PAVEX-396923 format. One line per field, with one value per residue (C-alpha): x, y, z; residue number from 1. Coordinates in Angstrom, 3 decimals. Layout:
<sites>
x = c(X ...) .
y = c(Y ...) .
z = c(Z ...) .
nr = c(NUM ...) .
</sites>
This chain:
<sites>
x = c(29.804 26.884 25.260 25.565 24.132 21.196 20.615 20.559 18.171 16.080 15.720 14.840 12.049 10.587 8.390 7.436 3.590 3.309 -0.345 -1.405 -0.672 -2.838 -1.300 -1.239 -0.343 1.778 0.155 3.306 7.089 8.132 11.292 11.344 13.811 13.973 14.090 17.828 18.496 18.867 17.079 15.244 12.504 9.007 8.042 4.536 2.746 4.879 3.063 3.959 2.468 0.653 1.771 -0.429 -1.057 0.062 -2.395 -3.429 -3.972 -1.923 1.007 1.084 3.834 4.786 7.100 10.023 11.537 12.319 12.408 9.692 9.219 6.595 4.621 1.861 -1.593 -2.514 0.009 -1.418 -4.405 -5.638 -5.379 -8.692 -8.564 -9.143 -5.983 -3.736 -2.063 -1.057 0.067 2.135 3.872 4.616 5.935 8.369 9.518 9.942 11.787 14.099 14.823 15.567 17.894 19.821 20.215 21.403 23.778 25.296 25.631 27.444 29.570 32.455 32.372 32.231 35.497 37.321 35.439 37.342 38.002 41.003 38.720 37.702 39.654 38.921 39.167 39.251 37.343 39.515 36.739 32.985 31.038 27.409 26.499 23.394 22.805 21.661 18.122 17.950 18.576 20.976 23.567 26.867 30.223 32.169 35.897 37.641 34.844 35.895 34.046 34.644 35.721 33.631 35.367 35.906 34.224 35.943 37.664 38.925 37.604 34.852 34.866 31.917 31.750 29.531 27.295 25.481 23.747 23.729 26.347 27.194 29.717 32.432 35.175 38.547 40.194 38.396 39.532 42.702 43.436 43.756 47.004 46.501 47.938 45.278 42.312 41.123 41.027 39.290 36.721 35.973 35.574 33.293 31.052 30.965 30.166 27.487 25.909 25.791 24.210 21.629 20.717 20.246 18.212 16.066 15.367 14.416 12.232 10.504 9.862 8.407 6.263 4.896 4.109 2.316 0.347 -0.641 -1.776 -3.743 -5.379 -6.306 -7.796 -9.786 -11.073 -12.054 -13.793 -15.809 -16.695 -17.787 -20.025 -21.505 -22.163 -23.826 -25.978 -26.982 -27.777 -29.900 -31.805 -32.386 -33.566 -35.985 -37.302 -37.780 -39.601 -43.020 -46.150 -47.213 -50.435 -52.892 -55.778 -57.534 -61.314 -61.480 -64.465 -66.101 -65.250 -62.539 -62.290 -59.139 -57.811 -54.388 -51.889 -53.778 -57.218 -58.278 -60.298 -57.948 -57.886 -55.536 -55.902 -54.039 -52.193 -55.391 -57.353 -59.104 -59.934 -58.376 -60.866 -61.701 -60.570 -57.063 -56.666 -54.888 -52.370 -50.582 -46.791 -46.134 -43.273 -42.337 -41.320 -40.144 -41.556 -45.337 -45.398 -46.853 -47.502 -50.734 -50.754 -50.395 -47.350 -49.194 -48.236 -50.897 -51.032 -52.544 -55.811 -58.978 -61.958) .
y = c(1.892 3.001 -0.422 -0.375 3.141 1.919 -0.985 1.220 3.689 0.761 -0.623 2.746 3.264 -0.259 0.358 3.975 4.251 0.525 0.303 3.226 1.201 -1.054 -4.531 -7.444 -11.090 -13.092 -16.326 -18.045 -17.648 -15.235 -13.321 -9.539 -6.664 -3.698 -0.161 -0.004 -3.054 -5.677 -8.921 -10.959 -13.568 -12.882 -15.906 -17.314 -15.696 -12.523 -9.230 -5.919 -2.390 -1.512 1.637 1.440 -0.264 0.172 1.354 -2.194 -3.234 -6.354 -5.269 -3.777 -1.600 -2.729 -1.300 -2.773 -0.262 2.895 0.928 -0.307 -3.209 -4.597 -7.833 -9.455 -8.896 -12.535 -13.495 -11.097 -10.986 -7.922 -8.014 -7.119 -3.968 -5.966 -7.999 -5.000 -4.948 -8.608 -7.970 -4.969 -7.095 -9.799 -7.200 -5.900 -9.466 -10.268 -7.003 -7.608 -11.101 -9.688 -7.096 -9.743 -11.898 -8.986 -7.792 -11.255 -11.509 -8.196 -8.384 -10.232 -8.098 -4.919 -5.805 -5.645 -2.735 0.544 0.590 2.844 5.720 6.299 7.590 5.581 6.081 3.542 4.036 3.768 3.207 2.617 5.865 6.926 8.618 9.779 9.276 12.192 10.717 10.835 7.146 6.679 3.906 2.971 3.077 0.087 0.020 -1.139 -0.121 1.434 4.268 6.388 9.939 12.767 15.779 17.850 20.765 24.174 23.420 20.015 18.552 16.578 14.406 13.671 9.960 7.953 4.946 3.928 7.021 8.664 10.616 11.245 13.150 11.775 13.351 13.214 12.179 8.850 8.255 7.102 7.441 4.210 4.045 3.902 0.400 -0.822 0.831 -2.381 -4.185 -1.209 -1.161 -4.844 -4.222 -1.269 -3.485 -6.082 -3.490 -1.846 -5.219 -6.027 -2.651 -3.167 -6.588 -5.190 -2.260 -4.626 -6.770 -3.712 -2.357 -5.709 -5.980 -2.458 -3.310 -6.393 -4.317 -1.737 -4.495 -5.949 -2.530 -1.932 -5.368 -4.732 -1.350 -2.880 -5.622 -3.084 -0.993 -4.043 -4.829 -1.232 -1.369 -4.648 -3.113 -0.090 -2.304 -4.447 -1.341 0.068 -3.205 -3.292 0.300 -0.455 -3.478 -1.377 1.438 1.863 1.593 5.056 4.065 4.365 6.623 8.063 7.643 6.209 3.959 6.322 7.976 5.994 3.362 3.836 2.019 0.345 -0.048 -3.086 -1.429 -3.350 -1.663 -0.347 1.711 2.651 1.533 2.395 -0.160 -0.649 -1.430 1.945 2.983 6.279 9.068 9.476 13.092 11.990 9.108 11.375 12.778 9.520 9.368 5.843 3.792 6.714 4.337 1.476 -0.801 -1.085 1.273 4.609 7.897 9.877 13.650 13.494 11.212 8.112 4.747 3.421 0.278 -0.996 -2.809 -4.008 -1.672) .
z = c(-12.476 -14.657 -14.378 -10.583 -10.477 -12.543 -10.168 -7.081 -8.727 -9.937 -6.407 -4.888 -7.461 -7.348 -4.295 -5.067 -4.992 -5.689 -4.648 -6.856 -10.023 -12.223 -12.437 -14.866 -14.308 -16.771 -17.957 -19.266 -19.423 -22.164 -23.182 -22.951 -23.295 -20.946 -22.314 -21.510 -23.688 -20.941 -21.890 -19.274 -18.948 -17.641 -15.573 -15.317 -12.379 -12.287 -11.604 -13.277 -13.252 -16.475 -18.331 -21.441 -24.807 -28.403 -31.063 -31.989 -28.361 -29.085 -26.902 -23.430 -22.014 -18.516 -15.889 -13.983 -11.592 -13.578 -16.858 -19.228 -21.632 -24.026 -23.755 -25.797 -24.282 -24.989 -22.287 -19.686 -17.339 -15.456 -11.665 -9.924 -7.799 -4.621 -5.332 -6.085 -2.619 -3.030 -6.622 -5.485 -2.846 -5.429 -7.873 -5.249 -4.529 -8.237 -8.901 -5.950 -7.253 -10.710 -9.216 -7.290 -10.410 -12.547 -9.824 -9.530 -13.300 -13.737 -10.603 -12.192 -15.327 -13.249 -11.551 -14.871 -16.509 -16.622 -12.900 -13.416 -14.456 -10.805 -7.823 -4.685 -0.948 1.863 5.134 8.252 10.809 11.042 10.706 10.095 6.808 4.950 1.234 -0.921 -0.964 2.849 3.583 6.526 6.517 8.120 6.346 7.619 8.188 4.997 2.604 -0.707 -2.449 -5.572 -4.776 -6.240 -4.663 -1.522 0.214 0.339 3.647 2.481 5.756 4.047 0.959 -1.271 -2.123 -4.439 -3.910 -7.067 -8.472 -5.029 -3.085 0.561 2.665 4.953 7.049 5.324 8.619 8.269 4.677 2.966 -0.755 -2.705 -4.747 -8.498 -8.650 -6.215 -7.994 -9.764 -6.436 -4.796 -7.612 -7.055 -3.323 -4.010 -6.158 -3.388 -0.712 -2.875 -3.682 0.047 0.773 -1.987 -0.615 2.896 1.583 -0.496 2.583 4.643 1.844 1.394 5.129 5.213 2.195 3.952 7.043 4.904 3.177 6.557 7.771 4.562 4.823 8.467 7.566 4.713 7.032 9.687 7.010 5.904 9.507 10.075 6.996 8.220 11.658 10.066 7.847 10.823 12.869 10.055 9.788 13.545 13.489 10.694 12.599 15.749 13.967 15.580 13.485 12.413 10.628 13.584 12.543 15.622 15.858 12.332 13.197 15.667 18.968 20.713 17.939 15.874 12.824 13.159 10.322 9.000 9.190 12.308 15.114 17.765 20.938 23.782 27.393 30.575 32.693 34.727 31.564 31.476 27.962 26.922 26.282 22.560 22.638 23.659 21.157 18.659 21.166 21.983 21.499 20.349 21.853 24.117 26.939 24.763 22.108 22.626 25.644 24.578 26.373 26.481 26.675 30.476 30.310 31.488 29.939 27.572 25.491 22.221 22.752 21.070 21.509) .
nr = c(1 2 3 4 5 6 7 8 9 10 11 12 13 14 15 16 17 18 19 20 21 22 23 24 25 26 27 28 29 30 31 32 33 34 35 36 37 38 39 40 41 42 43 44 45 46 47 48 49 50 51 52 53 54 55 56 57 58 59 60 61 62 63 64 65 66 67 68 69 70 71 72 73 74 75 76 77 78 79 80 81 82 83 84 85 86 87 88 89 90 91 92 93 94 95 96 97 98 99 100 101 102 103 104 105 106 107 108 109 110 111 112 113 114 115 116 117 118 119 120 121 122 123 124 125 126 127 128 129 130 131 132 133 134 135 136 137 138 139 140 141 142 143 144 145 146 147 148 149 150 151 152 153 154 155 156 157 158 159 160 161 162 163 164 165 166 167 168 169 170 171 172 173 174 175 176 177 178 179 180 181 182 183 184 185 186 187 188 189 190 191 192 193 194 195 196 197 198 199 200 201 202 203 204 205 206 207 208 209 210 211 212 213 214 215 216 217 218 219 220 221 222 223 224 225 226 227 228 229 230 231 232 233 234 235 236 237 238 239 240 241 242 243 244 245 246 247 248 249 250 251 252 253 254 255 256 257 258 259 260 261 262 263 264 265 266 267 268 269 270 271 272 273 274 275 276 277 278 279 280 281 282 283 284 285 286 287 288 289 290 291 292 293 294 295 296 297 298 299 300 301 302 303) .
</sites>
């Protein structure tokens, strides 16, 4: 039971804050041992969250679910920040695969391991339930679960699923005879493994949806920055020349931004009076169409 509890807790912690981690990529297959003593093989291309390094910086501590393990830094490459969402998704997939392999490996041994230490109940009909971590699920008719205890009224029983618990009405439960406990334990392992597989699939699907949303947001953010940059460039290109110096070369003869003689004329070609040359609002009616102090359109012209 302890191994199954570990597996359930492992799965529920695999996807917790996955994108907030720093990740490394394995460069080659290599053996490793988890902090609970379970050996496994890191495969080339696997991604793992980075916990830290030893004093010599020759080994890195990595994370797999709620467990850790050590790996040589020469077999690891850092994942760039831009690739973290993809690395997080791969980590979840790799961890789920590992969980399935370990669950399959221990299933047969679990059937024979101290099953008689638990008291079991059998569900008589399908019924909804909620795990102690808030995840809803459905108890199916014929499922077997270890019994933890009862409430004060004896109308509800607390049952166990991995390292979690939930409540069920006693009217929907039947006690498993002691002689049938080994068989009930084997069924419990099968039911729990099925539940874990379904939960892993749902979690992976949600992770993919979150990754897609994050990628879409990042793309939209880049597009927004590009639009702002383009708008800024357009604004700079549309900025009117501000370097006209009124009457710089005499009355009515200005100096434009390049130092050339310049004056303002009305639409009819009438030259603007020298005393009004300094009161022109440039580009007031659009690019190249200015306004004199009376609001009349005037234009750039040679003296």
